[in-house]
C-alpha positions as CSV (number, residue, x, y, z in Angstrom):
1,X,14.6,-16.8,-9.1
2,X,16.9,-13.7,-8.7
3,X,16.8,-12.1,-5.3
4,X,15.1,-8.7,-4.7
5,X,14.4,-6.6,-1.6
6,X,11.3,-5.6,0.4
7,X,12.2,-2.5,2.5
8,X,10.0,-1.1,5.1
9,X,10.5,2.5,6.4
10,X,8.8,3.7,9.4
11,X,7.7,7.4,9.3
12,X,9.6,10.1,11.1
13,X,8.9,11.4,14.5
14,X,5.6,12.9,15.4
15,X,4.8,15.1,18.4
16,X,2.7,12.1,19.7
17,X,5.3,9.5,19.1
18,X,7.8,11.6,21.0
19,X,5.9,11.7,24.2
20,X,4.3,8.1,24.6
21,X,0.9,8.8,23.3
22,X,-0.8,6.1,21.3
23,X,-1.2,7.4,17.8
24,X,-3.0,5.0,15.4
25,X,-5.7,6.3,13.2
26,X,-5.2,9.9,14.4
27,X,-3.7,11.7,11.3
28,X,-1.0,13.7,13.0
29,X,1.7,15.3,11.1
30,X,5.5,15.0,11.5
31,X,7.3,17.0,14.1
32,X,10.1,19.4,13.0
33,X,12.6,16.6,13.8
34,X,10.3,14.1,11.8
35,X,10.7,16.3,8.8
36,X,14.5,16.4,9.3
37,X,14.7,12.7,9.6
38,X,12.9,12.4,6.3
39,X,15.3,14.6,4.6
40,X,18.4,13.1,6.1
41,X,17.3,9.5,5.1
42,X,16.2,10.3,1.5
43,X,19.6,10.6,-0.1
44,X,20.6,7.3,1.5
45,X,17.5,5.5,0.5
46,X,18.1,6.4,-3.1
47,X,20.8,3.7,-3.1
48,X,18.1,1.1,-2.7
49,X,17.4,1.0,-6.4
50,X,13.8,1.0,-6.0
51,X,11.2,0.1,-8.6
52,X,8.2,1.4,-6.6
53,X,7.2,3.1,-3.4
54,X,3.9,2.1,-1.5
55,X,2.7,4.5,1.4
56,X,0.2,4.6,4.1
57,X,-2.5,7.3,3.4
58,X,-1.8,8.9,6.7
59,X,0.1,12.2,6.3
60,X,3.0,11.3,8.7
61,X,3.9,8.5,6.2
62,X,3.3,10.6,3.1
63,X,5.5,13.3,4.3
64,X,8.3,10.9,5.2
65,X,8.1,9.5,1.7
66,X,8.1,12.9,-0.1
67,X,11.8,13.8,-0.1
68,X,12.8,10.4,-1.4
69,X,9.9,10.6,-4.0
70,X,11.4,13.9,-5.2
71,X,14.8,12.4,-5.7
72,X,13.9,9.1,-7.2
73,X,11.0,10.6,-9.4
74,X,9.0,7.7,-8.2
75,X,5.2,8.6,-7.4
76,X,4.3,6.9,-4.0
77,X,1.2,4.7,-4.4
78,X,-1.3,4.7,-1.4
79,X,-2.1,1.5,0.2
80,X,-4.8,2.1,2.9
81,X,-3.9,-1.4,4.4
82,X,-0.4,0.0,5.4
83,X,-2.0,2.3,7.9
84,X,-1.2,2.1,11.7
85,X,-2.9,-0.2,14.2
86,X,-6.4,1.0,15.2
87,X,-6.0,1.8,19.0
88,X,-9.7,2.3,19.4
89,X,-10.6,4.2,22.7
90,X,-6.9,4.4,23.5
91,X,-6.0,6.6,20.5
92,X,-4.7,9.8,21.5
93,X,-4.1,8.9,25.1
94,X,-0.8,8.2,26.9
95,X,0.2,4.6,27.4
96,X,1.0,5.6,31.2
97,X,-2.5,6.6,31.7
98,X,-4.0,3.6,30.1
99,X,-1.9,1.2,32.3
100,X,-4.0,2.8,35.3
101,X,-7.4,3.7,33.9
102,X,-7.8,0.5,31.7
103,X,-5.6,-1.8,33.5
104,X,-7.4,-5.2,32.7
105,X,-7.6,-4.5,29.0
106,X,-4.1,-3.2,28.9
107,X,-2.8,-6.4,30.7
108,X,-4.4,-8.7,28.2
109,X,-3.2,-6.8,25.3
110,X,0.5,-6.7,26.6
111,X,0.3,-10.4,27.2
112,X,-0.9,-11.4,23.8
113,X,-1.6,-8.6,21.4
114,X,-2.1,-11.0,18.6
115,X,-5.5,-11.9,19.8
116,X,-6.3,-9.1,22.2
117,X,-7.0,-5.7,20.8
118,X,-7.4,-2.3,22.5
119,X,-11.2,-1.6,23.1
120,X,-12.6,-0.9,19.7
121,X,-9.2,-1.3,18.0
122,X,-7.2,-4.0,16.2
123,X,-5.5,-7.1,17.2
124,X,-2.1,-8.2,15.7
125,X,-3.9,-10.8,13.7
126,X,-6.3,-8.2,12.2
127,X,-3.2,-6.2,11.2
128,X,-1.7,-9.1,9.6
129,X,-4.8,-10.0,7.9
130,X,-4.8,-6.6,5.9
131,X,-1.1,-5.9,5.7
132,X,0.4,-9.2,4.4
133,X,-1.9,-9.2,1.3
134,X,-0.4,-5.9,0.4
135,X,3.1,-7.4,0.7
136,X,2.1,-10.4,-1.5
137,X,0.3,-8.3,-4.1
138,X,3.3,-5.8,-4.6
139,X,5.8,-8.5,-4.8
140,X,3.6,-10.2,-7.4
141,X,3.3,-7.0,-9.4
142,X,6.9,-6.0,-9.3
143,X,10.1,-7.8,-9.9
144,X,12.5,-5.1,-8.5
145,X,13.0,-3.6,-5.1
146,X,10.0,-2.2,-3.2
147,X,9.7,0.2,-0.4
148,X,6.8,0.3,1.9
149,X,6.4,3.6,4.0
150,X,4.2,2.6,7.0
151,X,4.0,2.6,10.9
152,X,5.6,0.9,14.0
153,X,2.9,-1.7,14.8
154,X,2.4,-2.6,11.0
155,X,6.0,-3.1,10.3
156,X,6.6,-5.2,13.3
157,X,3.6,-7.4,12.6
158,X,4.7,-7.9,8.9
159,X,8.3,-8.7,10.1
160,X,7.0,-11.3,12.5
161,X,4.9,-12.8,9.8
162,X,7.7,-12.9,7.4
163,X,10.0,-14.6,9.8
164,X,7.5,-17.0,11.1
165,X,7.4,-15.6,14.6
166,X,4.2,-15.6,16.7
167,X,2.4,-12.4,15.8
168,X,1.8,-11.7,19.5
169,X,5.5,-11.0,20.0
170,X,5.6,-8.0,17.6
171,X,5.9,-5.5,20.5
172,X,8.6,-7.1,22.4
173,X,10.8,-8.8,19.7
174,X,11.0,-6.3,16.9
175,X,12.7,-2.8,17.1
176,X,11.3,-0.1,14.9
177,X,12.4,3.5,15.7
178,X,11.1,6.5,14.0
179,X,12.5,6.9,10.3
180,X,14.1,3.3,10.5
181,X,14.5,0.9,7.8
182,X,13.8,-2.8,8.0
183,X,14.6,-5.1,5.0
184,X,14.1,-8.5,3.7
185,X,15.9,-10.3,0.8
186,X,13.5,-12.5,-1.3
187,X,15.4,-15.4,-3.0
188,X,14.8,-19.0,-3.8
189,X,14.3,-19.9,-0.1
190,X,12.0,-17.1,0.7
191,X,12.3,-13.9,2.9
192,X,15.7,-13.5,4.7
193,X,16.0,-10.5,7.3
194,X,18.8,-8.4,6.3
195,X,18.3,-5.3,8.6
196,X,16.0,-4.4,11.3
197,X,15.3,-0.8,12.7
198,X,18.4,0.9,11.2
199,X,18.4,4.7,11.0
200,X,20.7,7.2,9.6
201,X,21.9,8.0,13.2
202,X,22.4,4.4,14.2
203,X,24.4,3.4,11.0
204,X,22.0,2.6,8.4
205,X,23.9,0.6,5.6
206,X,22.9,-0.9,2.3
207,X,23.3,-4.2,0.5
């Protein structure tokens, strides 16, 4: 089995991600800095020798993928199950507020987000149940390098699953800044983590 890469790019900055607001299913756009991040990253991402790009349907992910798609001439394929965690009743509210107004649920979620979900939202296991089949399907369908353009929690959960880490540690073991790249090489021994949370500004490099 020859090796190939699965790359995961988090969308650029949004106005909500910049101020500590939970932003799951809210379809917010990129901030001006988020658009700039996407433009800065695109020329470097062309070096990944991609065969296909798959993207969350949320506009912040689609707009992050757009500059790269223009350069590579690849058409991003929408995958609904690459969307962000559903935050339920917390969506659009600041985490600092939730710590006080919904303290019990918040503490349960912080202690083990694999099994505890925000009220009306998704647990880590629920994210894994929809996102990992996407990974398996695209790897089966393509023999070259693949890019998934997705979201913070979803990329973190996928990373934990591929590494064999407890899904409940996705929030405190996996870094995923805005417009960052996380990459796995798939060879005869399975997935190997090659980079995590690299951005243009913190020294994004390529295999």
